[in-house]
mmCIF file as Biopython writes it, N, C-alpha, C and O atoms, coordinates in Angstrom:
data_model
#
loop_
_atom_site.group_PDB
_atom_site.id
_atom_site.type_symbol
_atom_site.label_atom_id
_atom_site.label_alt_id
_atom_site.label_comp_id
_atom_site.label_asym_id
_atom_site.label_entity_id
_atom_site.label_seq_id
_atom_site.pdbx_PDB_ins_code
_atom_site.Cartn_x
_atom_site.Cartn_y
_atom_site.Cartn_z
_atom_site.occupancy
_atom_site.B_iso_or_equiv
_atom_site.auth_seq_id
_atom_site.auth_asym_id
_atom_site.pdbx_PDB_model_num
ATOM 1   N N  . MET A ? 1  ? 1.865   6.274   -8.069  1.0 0.0 1  A 1 
ATOM 2   C CA . MET A ? 1  ? 2.883   7.004   -8.784  1.0 0.0 1  A 1 
ATOM 3   C C  . MET A ? 1  ? 4.027   7.375   -7.838  1.0 0.0 1  A 1 
ATOM 4   O O  . MET A ? 1  ? 5.187   7.422   -8.250  1.0 0.0 1  A 1 
ATOM 5   N N  . TYR A ? 2  ? 3.700   7.638   -6.575  1.0 0.0 2  A 1 
ATOM 6   C CA . TYR A ? 2  ? 4.738   7.989   -5.610  1.0 0.0 2  A 1 
ATOM 7   C C  . TYR A ? 2  ? 5.742   6.848   -5.462  1.0 0.0 2  A 1 
ATOM 8   O O  . TYR A ? 2  ? 6.952   7.076   -5.445  1.0 0.0 2  A 1 
ATOM 9   N N  . VAL A ? 3  ? 5.240   5.640   -5.358  1.0 0.0 3  A 1 
ATOM 10  C CA . VAL A ? 3  ? 6.126   4.479   -5.181  1.0 0.0 3  A 1 
ATOM 11  C C  . VAL A ? 3  ? 6.997   4.282   -6.414  1.0 0.0 3  A 1 
ATOM 12  O O  . VAL A ? 3  ? 8.181   3.966   -6.293  1.0 0.0 3  A 1 
ATOM 13  N N  . LEU A ? 4  ? 6.432   4.464   -7.577  1.0 0.0 4  A 1 
ATOM 14  C CA . LEU A ? 4  ? 7.189   4.259   -8.810  1.0 0.0 4  A 1 
ATOM 15  C C  . LEU A ? 4  ? 8.204   5.369   -9.043  1.0 0.0 4  A 1 
ATOM 16  O O  . LEU A ? 4  ? 9.336   5.093   -9.439  1.0 0.0 4  A 1 
ATOM 17  N N  . ARG A ? 5  ? 7.820   6.614   -8.805  1.0 0.0 5  A 1 
ATOM 18  C CA . ARG A ? 5  ? 8.714   7.743   -9.101  1.0 0.0 5  A 1 
ATOM 19  C C  . ARG A ? 5  ? 9.681   8.056   -7.976  1.0 0.0 5  A 1 
ATOM 20  O O  . ARG A ? 5  ? 10.893  8.096   -8.191  1.0 0.0 5  A 1 
ATOM 21  N N  . GLU A ? 6  ? 9.159   8.278   -6.780  1.0 0.0 6  A 1 
ATOM 22  C CA . GLU A ? 6  ? 9.995   8.732   -5.666  1.0 0.0 6  A 1 
ATOM 23  C C  . GLU A ? 6  ? 10.809  7.596   -5.055  1.0 0.0 6  A 1 
ATOM 24  O O  . GLU A ? 6  ? 11.992  7.768   -4.759  1.0 0.0 6  A 1 
ATOM 25  N N  . LYS A ? 7  ? 10.186  6.445   -4.866  1.0 0.0 7  A 1 
ATOM 26  C CA . LYS A ? 7  ? 10.872  5.302   -4.263  1.0 0.0 7  A 1 
ATOM 27  C C  . LYS A ? 7  ? 11.636  4.486   -5.298  1.0 0.0 7  A 1 
ATOM 28  O O  . LYS A ? 7  ? 12.434  3.615   -4.951  1.0 0.0 7  A 1 
ATOM 29  N N  . LYS A ? 8  ? 11.380  4.780   -6.590  1.0 0.0 8  A 1 
ATOM 30  C CA . LYS A ? 8  ? 12.043  4.107   -7.714  1.0 0.0 8  A 1 
ATOM 31  C C  . LYS A ? 8  ? 11.890  2.583   -7.664  1.0 0.0 8  A 1 
ATOM 32  O O  . LYS A ? 8  ? 12.840  1.831   -7.880  1.0 0.0 8  A 1 
ATOM 33  N N  . VAL A ? 9  ? 10.664  2.161   -7.373  1.0 0.0 9  A 1 
ATOM 34  C CA . VAL A ? 9  ? 10.334  0.739   -7.365  1.0 0.0 9  A 1 
ATOM 35  C C  . VAL A ? 9  ? 9.975   0.337   -8.786  1.0 0.0 9  A 1 
ATOM 36  O O  . VAL A ? 9  ? 9.176   1.005   -9.442  1.0 0.0 9  A 1 
ATOM 37  N N  . THR A ? 10 ? 10.559  -0.744  -9.257  1.0 0.0 10 A 1 
ATOM 38  C CA . THR A ? 10 ? 10.298  -1.201  -10.624 1.0 0.0 10 A 1 
ATOM 39  C C  . THR A ? 10 ? 9.062   -2.095  -10.662 1.0 0.0 10 A 1 
ATOM 40  O O  . THR A ? 10 ? 8.590   -2.574  -9.631  1.0 0.0 10 A 1 
ATOM 41  N N  . SER A ? 11 ? 8.557   -2.305  -11.853 1.0 0.0 11 A 1 
ATOM 42  C CA . SER A ? 11 ? 7.382   -3.151  -12.017 1.0 0.0 11 A 1 
ATOM 43  C C  . SER A ? 11 ? 7.667   -4.591  -11.606 1.0 0.0 11 A 1 
ATOM 44  O O  . SER A ? 11 ? 6.785   -5.277  -11.090 1.0 0.0 11 A 1 
ATOM 45  N N  . THR A ? 12 ? 8.888   -5.049  -11.833 1.0 0.0 12 A 1 
ATOM 46  C CA . THR A ? 12 ? 9.220   -6.426  -11.439 1.0 0.0 12 A 1 
ATOM 47  C C  . THR A ? 12 ? 9.245   -6.573  -9.926  1.0 0.0 12 A 1 
ATOM 48  O O  . THR A ? 12 ? 8.885   -7.628  -9.404  1.0 0.0 12 A 1 
ATOM 49  N N  . LYS A ? 13 ? 9.667   -5.528  -9.208  1.0 0.0 13 A 1 
ATOM 50  C CA . LYS A ? 13 ? 9.627   -5.586  -7.742  1.0 0.0 13 A 1 
ATOM 51  C C  . LYS A ? 13 ? 8.190   -5.627  -7.241  1.0 0.0 13 A 1 
ATOM 52  O O  . LYS A ? 13 ? 7.909   -6.203  -6.191  1.0 0.0 13 A 1 
ATOM 53  N N  . LEU A ? 14 ? 7.280   -5.014  -7.993  1.0 0.0 14 A 1 
ATOM 54  C CA . LEU A ? 14 ? 5.865   -5.055  -7.630  1.0 0.0 14 A 1 
ATOM 55  C C  . LEU A ? 14 ? 5.230   -6.392  -7.999  1.0 0.0 14 A 1 
ATOM 56  O O  . LEU A ? 14 ? 4.173   -6.749  -7.478  1.0 0.0 14 A 1 
ATOM 57  N N  . GLY A ? 15 ? 5.878   -7.128  -8.898  1.0 0.0 15 A 1 
ATOM 58  C CA . GLY A ? 15 ? 5.353   -8.422  -9.307  1.0 0.0 15 A 1 
ATOM 59  C C  . GLY A ? 15 ? 4.463   -8.342  -10.538 1.0 0.0 15 A 1 
ATOM 60  O O  . GLY A ? 15 ? 3.657   -9.240  -10.781 1.0 0.0 15 A 1 
ATOM 61  N N  . TYR A ? 16 ? 4.600   -7.279  -11.310 1.0 0.0 16 A 1 
ATOM 62  C CA . TYR A ? 16 ? 3.793   -7.084  -12.514 1.0 0.0 16 A 1 
ATOM 63  C C  . TYR A ? 16 ? 4.715   -6.789  -13.690 1.0 0.0 16 A 1 
ATOM 64  O O  . TYR A ? 16 ? 5.861   -6.380  -13.509 1.0 0.0 16 A 1 
ATOM 65  N N  . SER A ? 17 ? 4.201   -7.000  -14.888 1.0 0.0 17 A 1 
ATOM 66  C CA . SER A ? 17 ? 5.000   -6.710  -16.080 1.0 0.0 17 A 1 
ATOM 67  C C  . SER A ? 17 ? 5.047   -5.199  -16.304 1.0 0.0 17 A 1 
ATOM 68  O O  . SER A ? 17 ? 4.166   -4.463  -15.861 1.0 0.0 17 A 1 
ATOM 69  N N  . SER A ? 18 ? 6.084   -4.757  -16.995 1.0 0.0 18 A 1 
ATOM 70  C CA . SER A ? 18 ? 6.222   -3.329  -17.274 1.0 0.0 18 A 1 
ATOM 71  C C  . SER A ? 18 ? 5.098   -2.846  -18.187 1.0 0.0 18 A 1 
ATOM 72  O O  . SER A ? 18 ? 4.655   -1.703  -18.076 1.0 0.0 18 A 1 
ATOM 73  N N  . ASN A ? 19 ? 4.637   -3.710  -19.087 1.0 0.0 19 A 1 
ATOM 74  C CA . ASN A ? 19 ? 3.528   -3.361  -19.972 1.0 0.0 19 A 1 
ATOM 75  C C  . ASN A ? 19 ? 2.260   -3.075  -19.162 1.0 0.0 19 A 1 
ATOM 76  O O  . ASN A ? 19 ? 1.555   -2.104  -19.437 1.0 0.0 19 A 1 
ATOM 77  N N  . TYR A ? 20 ? 1.974   -3.905  -18.181 1.0 0.0 20 A 1 
ATOM 78  C CA . TYR A ? 20 ? 0.787   -3.736  -17.346 1.0 0.0 20 A 1 
ATOM 79  C C  . TYR A ? 20 ? 0.871   -2.440  -16.536 1.0 0.0 20 A 1 
ATOM 80  O O  . TYR A ? 20 ? -0.099  -1.685  -16.473 1.0 0.0 20 A 1 
ATOM 81  N N  . ILE A ? 21 ? 2.017   -2.183  -15.922 1.0 0.0 21 A 1 
ATOM 82  C CA . ILE A ? 21 ? 2.196   -0.974  -15.113 1.0 0.0 21 A 1 
ATOM 83  C C  . ILE A ? 21 ? 2.111   0.276   -15.986 1.0 0.0 21 A 1 
ATOM 84  O O  . ILE A ? 21 ? 1.545   1.284   -15.566 1.0 0.0 21 A 1 
ATOM 85  N N  . ASN A ? 22 ? 2.665   0.221   -17.190 1.0 0.0 22 A 1 
ATOM 86  C CA . ASN A ? 22 ? 2.569   1.369   -18.097 1.0 0.0 22 A 1 
ATOM 87  C C  . ASN A ? 22 ? 1.116   1.650   -18.483 1.0 0.0 22 A 1 
ATOM 88  O O  . ASN A ? 22 ? 0.726   2.809   -18.627 1.0 0.0 22 A 1 
ATOM 89  N N  . ARG A ? 23 ? 0.327   0.610   -18.650 1.0 0.0 23 A 1 
ATOM 90  C CA . ARG A ? 23 ? -1.089  0.801   -18.972 1.0 0.0 23 A 1 
ATOM 91  C C  . ARG A ? 23 ? -1.838  1.400   -17.789 1.0 0.0 23 A 1 
ATOM 92  O O  . ARG A ? 23 ? -2.773  2.179   -17.974 1.0 0.0 23 A 1 
ATOM 93  N N  . VAL A ? 24 ? -1.432  1.041   -16.578 1.0 0.0 24 A 1 
ATOM 94  C CA . VAL A ? 24 ? -2.032  1.643   -15.382 1.0 0.0 24 A 1 
ATOM 95  C C  . VAL A ? 24 ? -1.629  3.115   -15.293 1.0 0.0 24 A 1 
ATOM 96  O O  . VAL A ? 24 ? -2.461  3.969   -14.990 1.0 0.0 24 A 1 
ATOM 97  N N  . LYS A ? 25 ? -0.351  3.412   -15.558 1.0 0.0 25 A 1 
ATOM 98  C CA . LYS A ? 25 ? 0.133   4.801   -15.522 1.0 0.0 25 A 1 
ATOM 99  C C  . LYS A ? 25 ? -0.603  5.686   -16.522 1.0 0.0 25 A 1 
ATOM 100 O O  . LYS A ? 25 ? -0.944  6.828   -16.215 1.0 0.0 25 A 1 
ATOM 101 N N  . ARG A ? 26 ? -0.846  5.157   -17.716 1.0 0.0 26 A 1 
ATOM 102 C CA . ARG A ? 26 ? -1.519  5.921   -18.767 1.0 0.0 26 A 1 
ATOM 103 C C  . ARG A ? 26 ? -3.031  5.960   -18.567 1.0 0.0 26 A 1 
ATOM 104 O O  . ARG A ? 26 ? -3.753  6.568   -19.357 1.0 0.0 26 A 1 
ATOM 105 N N  . ARG A ? 27 ? -3.501  5.314   -17.516 1.0 0.0 27 A 1 
ATOM 106 C CA . ARG A ? 27 ? -4.924  5.257   -17.150 1.0 0.0 27 A 1 
ATOM 107 C C  . ARG A ? 27 ? -5.778  4.513   -18.160 1.0 0.0 27 A 1 
ATOM 108 O O  . ARG A ? 27 ? -6.973  4.772   -18.298 1.0 0.0 27 A 1 
ATOM 109 N N  . VAL A ? 28 ? -5.141  3.579   -18.866 1.0 0.0 28 A 1 
ATOM 110 C CA . VAL A ? 28 ? -5.887  2.676   -19.742 1.0 0.0 28 A 1 
ATOM 111 C C  . VAL A ? 28 ? -6.581  1.632   -18.871 1.0 0.0 28 A 1 
ATOM 112 O O  . VAL A ? 28 ? -7.715  1.234   -19.137 1.0 0.0 28 A 1 
ATOM 113 N N  . LEU A ? 29 ? -5.879  1.201   -17.830 1.0 0.0 29 A 1 
ATOM 114 C CA . LEU A ? 29 ? -6.422  0.244   -16.863 1.0 0.0 29 A 1 
ATOM 115 C C  . LEU A ? 29 ? -6.543  0.927   -15.509 1.0 0.0 29 A 1 
ATOM 116 O O  . LEU A ? 29 ? -5.775  1.835   -15.190 1.0 0.0 29 A 1 
ATOM 117 N N  . ARG A ? 30 ? -7.502  0.489   -14.725 1.0 0.0 30 A 1 
ATOM 118 C CA . ARG A ? 30 ? -7.650  1.003   -13.364 1.0 0.0 30 A 1 
ATOM 119 C C  . ARG A ? 30 ? -6.637  0.328   -12.454 1.0 0.0 30 A 1 
ATOM 120 O O  . ARG A ? 30 ? -6.157  -0.765  -12.754 1.0 0.0 30 A 1 
ATOM 121 N N  . VAL A ? 31 ? -6.316  0.967   -11.360 1.0 0.0 31 A 1 
ATOM 122 C CA . VAL A ? 31 ? -5.408  0.387   -10.375 1.0 0.0 31 A 1 
ATOM 123 C C  . VAL A ? 31 ? -6.159  -0.727  -9.660  1.0 0.0 31 A 1 
ATOM 124 O O  . VAL A ? 31 ? -7.178  -0.485  -9.013  1.0 0.0 31 A 1 
ATOM 125 N N  . SER A ? 32 ? -5.654  -1.936  -9.781  1.0 0.0 32 A 1 
ATOM 126 C CA . SER A ? 32 ? -6.324  -3.073  -9.154  1.0 0.0 32 A 1 
ATOM 127 C C  . SER A ? 32 ? -5.948  -3.145  -7.677  1.0 0.0 32 A 1 
ATOM 128 O O  . SER A ? 32 ? -5.007  -2.492  -7.226  1.0 0.0 32 A 1 
ATOM 129 N N  . ASP A ? 33 ? -6.698  -3.948  -6.942  1.0 0.0 33 A 1 
ATOM 130 C CA . ASP A ? 33 ? -6.391  -4.139  -5.523  1.0 0.0 33 A 1 
ATOM 131 C C  . ASP A ? 33 ? -5.010  -4.750  -5.338  1.0 0.0 33 A 1 
ATOM 132 O O  . ASP A ? 33 ? -4.305  -4.420  -4.383  1.0 0.0 33 A 1 
ATOM 133 N N  . GLY A ? 34 ? -4.620  -5.641  -6.247  1.0 0.0 34 A 1 
ATOM 134 C CA . GLY A ? 34 ? -3.316  -6.281  -6.160  1.0 0.0 34 A 1 
ATOM 135 C C  . GLY A ? 34 ? -2.169  -5.304  -6.340  1.0 0.0 34 A 1 
ATOM 136 O O  . GLY A ? 34 ? -1.169  -5.370  -5.625  1.0 0.0 34 A 1 
ATOM 137 N N  . VAL A ? 35 ? -2.314  -4.391  -7.304  1.0 0.0 35 A 1 
ATOM 138 C CA . VAL A ? 35 ? -1.277  -3.381  -7.531  1.0 0.0 35 A 1 
ATOM 139 C C  . VAL A ? 35 ? -1.194  -2.453  -6.327  1.0 0.0 35 A 1 
ATOM 140 O O  . VAL A ? 35 ? -0.101  -2.115  -5.873  1.0 0.0 35 A 1 
ATOM 141 N N  . LEU A ? 36 ? -2.334  -2.046  -5.815  1.0 0.0 36 A 1 
ATOM 142 C CA . LEU A ? 36 ? -2.351  -1.172  -4.639  1.0 0.0 36 A 1 
ATOM 143 C C  . LEU A ? 36 ? -1.701  -1.858  -3.447  1.0 0.0 36 A 1 
ATOM 144 O O  . LEU A ? 36 ? -0.912  -1.243  -2.729  1.0 0.0 36 A 1 
ATOM 145 N N  . ARG A ? 37 ? -2.026  -3.117  -3.234  1.0 0.0 37 A 1 
ATOM 146 C CA . ARG A ? 37 ? -1.448  -3.885  -2.130  1.0 0.0 37 A 1 
ATOM 147 C C  . ARG A ? 37 ? 0.068   -3.989  -2.286  1.0 0.0 37 A 1 
ATOM 148 O O  . ARG A ? 37 ? 0.807   -3.853  -1.311  1.0 0.0 37 A 1 
ATOM 149 N N  . ALA A ? 38 ? 0.531   -4.233  -3.519  1.0 0.0 38 A 1 
ATOM 150 C CA . ALA A ? 38 ? 1.969   -4.347  -3.772  1.0 0.0 38 A 1 
ATOM 151 C C  . ALA A ? 38 ? 2.672   -3.019  -3.514  1.0 0.0 38 A 1 
ATOM 152 O O  . ALA A ? 38 ? 3.780   -3.002  -2.978  1.0 0.0 38 A 1 
ATOM 153 N N  . CYS A ? 39 ? 2.046   -1.913  -3.885  1.0 0.0 39 A 1 
ATOM 154 C CA . CYS A ? 39 ? 2.645   -0.587  -3.664  1.0 0.0 39 A 1 
ATOM 155 C C  . CYS A ? 39 ? 2.693   -0.241  -2.184  1.0 0.0 39 A 1 
ATOM 156 O O  . CYS A ? 39 ? 3.665   0.356   -1.722  1.0 0.0 39 A 1 
ATOM 157 N N  . LEU A ? 40 ? 1.660   -0.606  -1.435  1.0 0.0 40 A 1 
ATOM 158 C CA . LEU A ? 40 ? 1.625   -0.289  -0.010  1.0 0.0 40 A 1 
ATOM 159 C C  . LEU A ? 40 ? 2.738   -0.977  0.769   1.0 0.0 40 A 1 
ATOM 160 O O  . LEU A ? 40 ? 3.146   -0.492  1.824   1.0 0.0 40 A 1 
ATOM 161 N N  . LYS A ? 41 ? 3.230   -2.100  0.260   1.0 0.0 41 A 1 
ATOM 162 C CA . LYS A ? 41 ? 4.328   -2.808  0.934   1.0 0.0 41 A 1 
ATOM 163 C C  . LYS A ? 41 ? 5.604   -1.978  0.967   1.0 0.0 41 A 1 
ATOM 164 O O  . LYS A ? 41 ? 6.463   -2.202  1.819   1.0 0.0 41 A 1 
ATOM 165 N N  . PHE A ? 42 ? 5.740   -1.022  0.048   1.0 0.0 42 A 1 
ATOM 166 C CA . PHE A ? 42 ? 6.948   -0.217  -0.045  1.0 0.0 42 A 1 
ATOM 167 C C  . PHE A ? 42 ? 6.837   1.105   0.703   1.0 0.0 42 A 1 
ATOM 168 O O  . PHE A ? 42 ? 7.791   1.883   0.707   1.0 0.0 42 A 1 
ATOM 169 N N  . LEU A ? 43 ? 5.700   1.379   1.335   1.0 0.0 43 A 1 
ATOM 170 C CA . LEU A ? 43 ? 5.505   2.632   2.055   1.0 0.0 43 A 1 
ATOM 171 C C  . LEU A ? 43 ? 5.654   2.436   3.553   1.0 0.0 43 A 1 
ATOM 172 O O  . LEU A ? 43 ? 5.221   1.424   4.104   1.0 0.0 43 A 1 
ATOM 173 N N  . SER A ? 44 ? 6.268   3.407   4.204   1.0 0.0 44 A 1 
ATOM 174 C CA . SER A ? 44 ? 6.304   3.404   5.666   1.0 0.0 44 A 1 
ATOM 175 C C  . SER A ? 44 ? 5.002   4.024   6.169   1.0 0.0 44 A 1 
ATOM 176 O O  . SER A ? 44 ? 4.233   4.586   5.389   1.0 0.0 44 A 1 
ATOM 177 N N  . ILE A ? 45 ? 4.765   3.921   7.457   1.0 0.0 45 A 1 
ATOM 178 C CA . ILE A ? 45 ? 3.555   4.497   8.041   1.0 0.0 45 A 1 
ATOM 179 C C  . ILE A ? 45 ? 3.556   6.017   7.869   1.0 0.0 45 A 1 
ATOM 180 O O  . ILE A ? 45 ? 2.514   6.613   7.595   1.0 0.0 45 A 1 
ATOM 181 N N  . GLU A ? 46 ? 4.720   6.639   8.027   1.0 0.0 46 A 1 
ATOM 182 C CA . GLU A ? 46 ? 4.822   8.094   7.890   1.0 0.0 46 A 1 
ATOM 183 C C  . GLU A ? 46 ? 4.516   8.537   6.452   1.0 0.0 46 A 1 
ATOM 184 O O  . GLU A ? 46 ? 3.825   9.533   6.236   1.0 0.0 46 A 1 
ATOM 185 N N  . GLU A ? 47 ? 5.036   7.789   5.478   1.0 0.0 47 A 1 
ATOM 186 C CA . GLU A ? 47 ? 4.771   8.122   4.076   1.0 0.0 47 A 1 
ATOM 187 C C  . GLU A ? 47 ? 3.292   7.959   3.745   1.0 0.0 47 A 1 
ATOM 188 O O  . GLU A ? 47 ? 2.709   8.799   3.058   1.0 0.0 47 A 1 
ATOM 189 N N  . TYR A ? 48 ? 2.691   6.887   4.230   1.0 0.0 48 A 1 
ATOM 190 C CA . TYR A ? 48 ? 1.268   6.661   3.996   1.0 0.0 48 A 1 
ATOM 191 C C  . TYR A ? 48 ? 0.437   7.804   4.577   1.0 0.0 48 A 1 
ATOM 192 O O  . TYR A ? 48 ? -0.495  8.291   3.936   1.0 0.0 48 A 1 
ATOM 193 N N  . THR A ? 49 ? 0.784   8.231   5.800   1.0 0.0 49 A 1 
ATOM 194 C CA . THR A ? 49 ? 0.067   9.322   6.445   1.0 0.0 49 A 1 
ATOM 195 C C  . THR A ? 49 ? 0.223   10.615  5.664   1.0 0.0 49 A 1 
ATOM 196 O O  . THR A ? 49 ? -0.745  11.357  5.498   1.0 0.0 49 A 1 
ATOM 197 N N  . ARG A ? 50 ? 1.420   10.894  5.185   1.0 0.0 50 A 1 
ATOM 198 C CA . ARG A ? 50 ? 1.672   12.117  4.432   1.0 0.0 50 A 1 
ATOM 199 C C  . ARG A ? 50 ? 0.899   12.118  3.106   1.0 0.0 50 A 1 
ATOM 200 O O  . ARG A ? 50 ? 0.358   13.149  2.707   1.0 0.0 50 A 1 
ATOM 201 N N  . ILE A ? 51 ? 0.847   10.981  2.430   1.0 0.0 51 A 1 
ATOM 202 C CA . ILE A ? 51 ? 0.188   10.899  1.125   1.0 0.0 51 A 1 
ATOM 203 C C  . ILE A ? 51 ? -1.330  10.954  1.262   1.0 0.0 51 A 1 
ATOM 204 O O  . ILE A ? 51 ? -1.993  11.676  0.517   1.0 0.0 51 A 1 
ATOM 205 N N  . THR A ? 52 ? -1.883  10.203  2.204   1.0 0.0 52 A 1 
ATOM 206 C CA . THR A ? 52 ? -3.338  10.094  2.310   1.0 0.0 52 A 1 
ATOM 207 C C  . THR A ? 52 ? -3.956  11.057  3.310   1.0 0.0 52 A 1 
ATOM 208 O O  . THR A ? 52 ? -5.139  11.382  3.202   1.0 0.0 52 A 1 
ATOM 209 N N  . GLY A ? 53 ? -3.181  11.518  4.275   1.0 0.0 53 A 1 
ATOM 210 C CA . GLY A ? 53 ? -3.715  12.396  5.310   1.0 0.0 53 A 1 
ATOM 211 C C  . GLY A ? 53 ? -4.444  11.645  6.402   1.0 0.0 53 A 1 
ATOM 212 O O  . GLY A ? 53 ? -5.045  12.270  7.275   1.0 0.0 53 A 1 
ATOM 213 N N  . GLU A ? 54 ? -4.410  10.312  6.381   1.0 0.0 54 A 1 
ATOM 214 C CA . GLU A ? 54 ? -5.084  9.494   7.381   1.0 0.0 54 A 1 
ATOM 215 C C  . GLU A ? 54 ? -4.065  8.999   8.401   1.0 0.0 54 A 1 
ATOM 216 O O  . GLU A ? 54 ? -2.978  8.547   8.040   1.0 0.0 54 A 1 
ATOM 217 N N  . GLU A ? 55 ? -4.423  9.089   9.659   1.0 0.0 55 A 1 
ATOM 218 C CA . GLU A ? 55 ? -3.559  8.592   10.722  1.0 0.0 55 A 1 
ATOM 219 C C  . GLU A ? 55 ? -3.786  7.089   10.914  1.0 0.0 55 A 1 
ATOM 220 O O  . GLU A ? 55 ? -4.917  6.608   10.858  1.0 0.0 55 A 1 
ATOM 221 N N  . ILE A ? 56 ? -2.708  6.372   11.138  1.0 0.0 56 A 1 
ATOM 222 C CA . ILE A ? 56 ? -2.786  4.945   11.439  1.0 0.0 56 A 1 
ATOM 223 C C  . ILE A ? 56 ? -2.403  4.760   12.890  1.0 0.0 56 A 1 
ATOM 224 O O  . ILE A ? 56 ? -1.342  5.205   13.329  1.0 0.0 56 A 1 
ATOM 225 N N  . GLU A ? 57 ? -3.263  4.107   13.621  1.0 0.0 57 A 1 
ATOM 226 C CA . GLU A ? 57 ? -2.990  3.865   15.029  1.0 0.0 57 A 1 
ATOM 227 C C  . GLU A ? 57 ? -2.291  2.516   15.167  1.0 0.0 57 A 1 
ATOM 228 O O  . GLU A ? 57 ? -2.804  1.489   14.720  1.0 0.0 57 A 1 
ATOM 229 N N  . VAL A ? 58 ? -1.124  2.533   15.786  1.0 0.0 58 A 1 
ATOM 230 C CA . VAL A ? 58 ? -0.381  1.305   16.011  1.0 0.0 58 A 1 
ATOM 231 C C  . VAL A ? 58 ? -0.893  0.680   17.298  1.0 0.0 58 A 1 
ATOM 232 O O  . VAL A ? 58 ? -0.927  1.327   18.345  1.0 0.0 58 A 1 
ATOM 233 N N  . VAL A ? 59 ? -1.294  -0.597  17.211  1.0 0.0 59 A 1 
ATOM 234 C CA . VAL A ? 59 ? -1.890  -1.294  18.341  1.0 0.0 59 A 1 
ATOM 235 C C  . VAL A ? 59 ? -1.038  -2.511  18.671  1.0 0.0 59 A 1 
ATOM 236 O O  . VAL A ? 59 ? -0.589  -3.227  17.776  1.0 0.0 59 A 1 
ATOM 237 N N  . ASP A ? 60 ? -0.823  -2.737  19.949  1.0 0.0 60 A 1 
ATOM 238 C CA . ASP A ? 60 ? -0.036  -3.906  20.345  1.0 0.0 60 A 1 
ATOM 239 C C  . ASP A ? 60 ? -0.939  -5.136  20.468  1.0 0.0 60 A 1 
ATOM 240 O O  . ASP A ? 60 ? -2.165  -5.029  20.441  1.0 0.0 60 A 1 
ATOM 241 N N  . VAL A ? 61 ? -0.324  -6.273  20.599  1.0 0.0 61 A 1 
ATOM 242 C CA . VAL A ? 61 ? -1.043  -7.550  20.619  1.0 0.0 61 A 1 
ATOM 243 C C  . VAL A ? 61 ? -1.945  -7.648  21.841  1.0 0.0 61 A 1 
ATOM 244 O O  . VAL A ? 61 ? -3.053  -8.174  21.739  1.0 0.0 61 A 1 
ATOM 245 N N  . ALA A ? 62 ? -1.506  -7.163  22.976  1.0 0.0 62 A 1 
ATOM 246 C CA . ALA A ? 62 ? -2.300  -7.247  24.204  1.0 0.0 62 A 1 
ATOM 247 C C  . ALA A ? 62 ? -3.622  -6.502  24.057  1.0 0.0 62 A 1 
ATOM 248 O O  . ALA A ? 62 ? -4.655  -6.967  24.538  1.0 0.0 62 A 1 
ATOM 249 N N  . THR A ? 63 ? -3.595  -5.364  23.404  1.0 0.0 63 A 1 
ATOM 250 C CA . THR A ? 63 ? -4.819  -4.592  23.195  1.0 0.0 63 A 1 
ATOM 251 C C  . THR A ? 63 ? -5.784  -5.338  22.280  1.0 0.0 63 A 1 
ATOM 252 O O  . THR A ? 63 ? -6.989  -5.359  22.530  1.0 0.0 63 A 1 
ATOM 253 N N  . VAL A ? 64 ? -5.261  -5.944  21.231  1.0 0.0 64 A 1 
ATOM 254 C CA . VAL A ? 64 ? -6.108  -6.719  20.315  1.0 0.0 64 A 1 
ATOM 255 C C  . VAL A ? 64 ? -6.759  -7.879  21.048  1.0 0.0 64 A 1 
ATOM 256 O O  . VAL A ? 64 ? -7.955  -8.119  20.885  1.0 0.0 64 A 1 
ATOM 257 N N  . LEU A ? 65 ? -6.001  -8.592  21.842  1.0 0.0 65 A 1 
ATOM 258 C CA . LEU A ? 65 ? -6.545  -9.729  22.593  1.0 0.0 65 A 1 
ATOM 259 C C  . LEU A ? 65 ? -7.598  -9.276  23.579  1.0 0.0 65 A 1 
ATOM 260 O O  . LEU A ? 65 ? -8.625  -9.939  23.726  1.0 0.0 65 A 1 
ATOM 261 N N  . ARG A ? 66 ? -7.371  -8.163  24.258  1.0 0.0 66 A 1 
ATOM 262 C CA . ARG A ? 66 ? -8.315  -7.646  25.226  1.0 0.0 66 A 1 
ATOM 263 C C  . ARG A ? 66 ? -9.640  -7.275  24.535  1.0 0.0 66 A 1 
ATOM 264 O O  . ARG A ? 66 ? -10.715 -7.574  25.056  1.0 0.0 66 A 1 
ATOM 265 N N  . VAL A ? 67 ? -9.562  -6.638  23.386  1.0 0.0 67 A 1 
ATOM 266 C CA . VAL A ? 67 ? -10.770 -6.249  22.655  1.0 0.0 67 A 1 
ATOM 267 C C  . VAL A ? 67 ? -11.517 -7.473  22.149  1.0 0.0 67 A 1 
ATOM 268 O O  . VAL A ? 67 ? -12.744 -7.530  22.225  1.0 0.0 67 A 1 
ATOM 269 N N  . LEU A ? 68 ? -10.783 -8.450  21.634  1.0 0.0 68 A 1 
ATOM 270 C CA . LEU A ? 68 ? -11.435 -9.683  21.164  1.0 0.0 68 A 1 
ATOM 271 C C  . LEU A ? 68 ? -12.096 -10.455 22.305  1.0 0.0 68 A 1 
ATOM 272 O O  . LEU A ? 68 ? -13.194 -10.990 22.152  1.0 0.0 68 A 1 
ATOM 273 N N  . LYS A ? 69 ? -11.421 -10.503 23.432  1.0 0.0 69 A 1 
ATOM 274 C CA . LYS A ? 69 ? -11.978 -11.198 24.597  1.0 0.0 69 A 1 
ATOM 275 C C  . LYS A ? 69 ? -13.255 -10.505 25.048  1.0 0.0 69 A 1 
ATOM 276 O O  . LYS A ? 69 ? -14.239 -11.169 25.373  1.0 0.0 69 A 1 
ATOM 277 N N  . TYR A ? 70 ? -13.249 -9.183  25.072  1.0 0.0 70 A 1 
ATOM 278 C CA . TYR A ? 70 ? -14.433 -8.420  25.461  1.0 0.0 70 A 1 
ATOM 279 C C  . TYR A ? 70 ? -15.573 -8.631  24.464  1.0 0.0 70 A 1 
ATOM 280 O O  . TYR A ? 70 ? -16.736 -8.738  24.853  1.0 0.0 70 A 1 
ATOM 281 N N  . ALA A ? 71 ? -15.230 -8.689  23.183  1.0 0.0 71 A 1 
ATOM 282 C CA . ALA A ? 71 ? -16.249 -8.861  22.139  1.0 0.0 71 A 1 
ATOM 283 C C  . ALA A ? 71 ? -16.907 -10.231 22.207  1.0 0.0 71 A 1 
ATOM 284 O O  . ALA A ? 71 ? -18.091 -10.369 21.900  1.0 0.0 71 A 1 
ATOM 285 N N  . LEU A ? 72 ? -16.152 -11.237 22.606  1.0 0.0 72 A 1 
ATOM 286 C CA . LEU A ? 72 ? -16.721 -12.583 22.698  1.0 0.0 72 A 1 
ATOM 287 C C  . LEU A ? 72 ? -17.522 -12.736 23.956  1.0 0.0 72 A 1 
ATOM 288 O O  . LEU A ? 72 ? -18.079 -13.805 24.207  1.0 0.0 72 A 1 
#
């Protein structure tokens, strides 16, 4: 709802029909993984943290490679 109301993202920008999004809003249909994924594309890390209360740790490529190398 935050993405639709505050960010003013339309259903077509999300890649869904307005009928489908309205049914999700009215809670006739559950929020699918695809709709959630489409909405997350419009959120910044700060907005996501504020909405969910979860911190996201930004990791650089060198750290990922080092961890993968250690794991193998």
